[in-house]
C-alpha positions as CSV (number, residue, x, y, z in Angstrom):
1,M,-0.2,-0.2,-0.2
2,T,1.7,3.6,-0.8
3,R,1.9,5.5,1.8
4,R,2.5,9.2,2.2
5,V,5.3,10.4,3.7
6,F,6.6,13.4,5.2
7,I,10.8,13.2,4.9
8,S,12.3,15.1,7.6
9,F,15.9,16.7,7.1
10,Q,18.5,18.9,7.7
11,H,19.7,21.1,4.4
12,S,23.0,19.8,4.4
13,D,21.9,16.2,3.8
14,L,19.6,17.1,0.9
15,M,20.7,14.8,-1.6
16,K,20.4,12.2,0.5
17,A,16.4,12.9,0.7
18,K,16.3,13.6,-2.9
19,G,18.0,9.9,-3.4
20,L,15.7,8.2,-0.6
21,E,12.5,9.4,-2.7
22,L,13.8,8.3,-6.0
23,M,14.1,4.4,-4.6
24,T,10.8,4.5,-4.8
25,H,11.2,4.1,-8.7
26,N,13.9,1.5,-8.8
27,K,12.5,-1.9,-8.9
28,N,15.0,-4.1,-6.5
29,V,14.2,-1.7,-3.6
30,N,11.1,-2.6,-1.6
31,V,9.7,0.8,-0.5
32,D,6.5,2.4,-1.8
33,F,5.2,5.7,-0.7
34,T,4.6,9.7,-2.1
35,G,7.3,11.8,-0.6
36,R,6.4,15.1,1.1
37,H,8.6,17.5,1.8
38,L,10.4,20.9,1.1
39,L,12.9,19.6,-0.8
40,T,12.6,23.1,-2.2
41,P,12.7,25.3,0.4
42,V,10.2,27.9,1.4
43,K,11.0,31.3,0.1
44,S,10.5,32.9,3.5
45,E,12.3,34.0,6.8
46,D,9.2,34.0,8.4
47,S,9.7,31.0,10.7
48,N,6.1,30.8,11.6
49,Y,5.1,30.6,8.1
50,I,7.9,28.1,7.1
51,G,6.0,26.1,9.9
52,L,3.0,26.4,8.8
53,K,4.0,25.1,5.3
54,I,6.0,22.6,7.0
55,R,2.6,21.3,9.5
56,E,0.4,21.3,6.0
57,Q,2.9,18.7,4.7
58,I,2.4,16.8,8.0
59,K,-0.9,16.7,7.9
60,G,-0.9,14.9,4.6
61,S,1.3,11.9,5.4
62,S,0.4,9.1,7.8
63,A,4.3,8.8,8.7
64,T,7.4,10.8,9.3
65,I,10.8,9.8,8.0
66,V,13.7,11.4,10.0
67,L,17.2,11.1,7.6
68,I,19.8,11.6,10.8
69,G,22.6,12.9,9.4
70,S,26.0,14.2,11.4
71,K,24.1,17.6,12.3
72,T,20.2,16.4,12.8
73,A,20.8,15.8,16.0
74,D,21.5,19.7,16.5
75,S,18.6,21.1,14.5
76,D,15.5,22.6,16.3
77,W,13.6,22.3,13.1
78,V,13.7,18.7,12.5
79,D,12.6,18.6,16.6
80,R,9.7,20.2,15.7
81,E,8.8,18.4,13.1
82,I,9.2,15.4,15.4
83,E,7.0,17.5,17.6
84,W,4.6,17.8,15.2
85,T,4.7,14.6,13.6
86,R,3.6,13.0,17.7
87,D,0.8,15.9,17.9
88,A,-0.9,14.5,14.8
89,G,-0.9,10.8,15.9
90,H,1.8,10.0,12.7
91,G,4.0,7.2,12.2
92,L,7.6,8.1,13.2
93,I,10.7,6.3,11.9
94,G,14.3,7.3,12.0
95,I,16.8,6.8,9.2
96,R,20.9,6.9,9.8
97,I,22.6,8.4,7.0
98,D,25.8,8.9,8.8
99,P,26.5,5.9,11.1
100,Q,28.2,8.0,13.2
101,A,25.6,10.5,13.6
102,P,23.9,11.1,17.1
103,I,20.1,10.1,17.4
104,P,18.4,13.0,18.2
105,D,16.6,12.9,21.6
106,S,13.2,13.2,20.8
107,M,13.6,10.1,18.3
108,K,14.5,8.3,21.3
109,E,11.7,9.8,23.5
110,A,9.4,8.4,20.8
111,G,10.9,5.1,20.8
112,A,11.4,4.9,17.1
113,E,12.7,2.9,15.0
114,I,16.4,3.6,13.5
115,L,17.0,1.7,10.4
116,E,20.4,2.4,8.8
117,W,20.9,3.6,5.4
118,N,24.0,1.5,4.5
119,T,22.8,-1.7,5.5
120,P,21.7,-3.3,3.0
121,E,19.0,-5.5,5.1
122,D,17.3,-2.7,6.7
123,V,16.8,-0.8,2.9
124,Q,14.9,-3.8,2.2
125,Q,13.1,-2.9,5.3
126,F,11.9,0.7,4.7
127,D,8.5,0.1,3.6
128,S,7.8,-2.5,6.2
129,A,9.7,0.0,9.0
130,I,7.0,2.5,7.5
131,E,4.1,0.4,8.2
132,R,5.6,-0.7,11.7
133,A,5.3,2.8,12.5
134,I,1.9,3.7,11.7
135,G,1.0,0.8,13.5
136,A,2.2,1.3,16.2
137,T,0.6,4.8,16.6
138,S,-2.7,5.9,18.9
139,R,-4.2,6.7,16.0
140,A,-4.0,3.7,13.9
141,K,-4.9,1.8,17.6
142,N,-7.9,3.7,17.8
143,M,-9.1,3.0,14.0
144,P,-12.6,1.1,14.2
145,L,-12.1,-2.5,11.8
146,N,-13.7,-3.1,8.6
147,S,-17.0,-5.1,9.6
148,T,-19.6,-6.2,7.8
149,S,-22.5,-3.6,7.1
150,T,-25.3,-3.1,8.8
151,C,-26.7,-0.8,6.7
152,G,-30.0,-2.0,5.2
153,R,-30.3,-0.6,1.6
């Protein structure tokens, strides 16, 4: 099932963010999602406006993938994106693109699954990790199960 996923990343990791989205076109990688992101920066200096644009993208997604590079743990914007994702009740996963990069505290607090960009076994799990993250949310647990309709037509 194709999911809408918000991609959170530090600007210095832009090429990896583009690479993640390109994986959806690679038949050898088990990834099927539609990326929602700000690969093209918002043309504004107004942090409230930028935040609004980010929240719009998060709102239209089911989960957030945080690309964890060397500077991600120090990013106020990434912390906000994680907070907004959790507030929305969406799934959250991390992909460490730098093997030495520290995991942001907000990811640890959320109990997010962390995968490694450079580990082939993890790359093959990107799609299933998205599903696990969505399934672990309170929003998913509170959704009614499909049942036989009792509507009399």
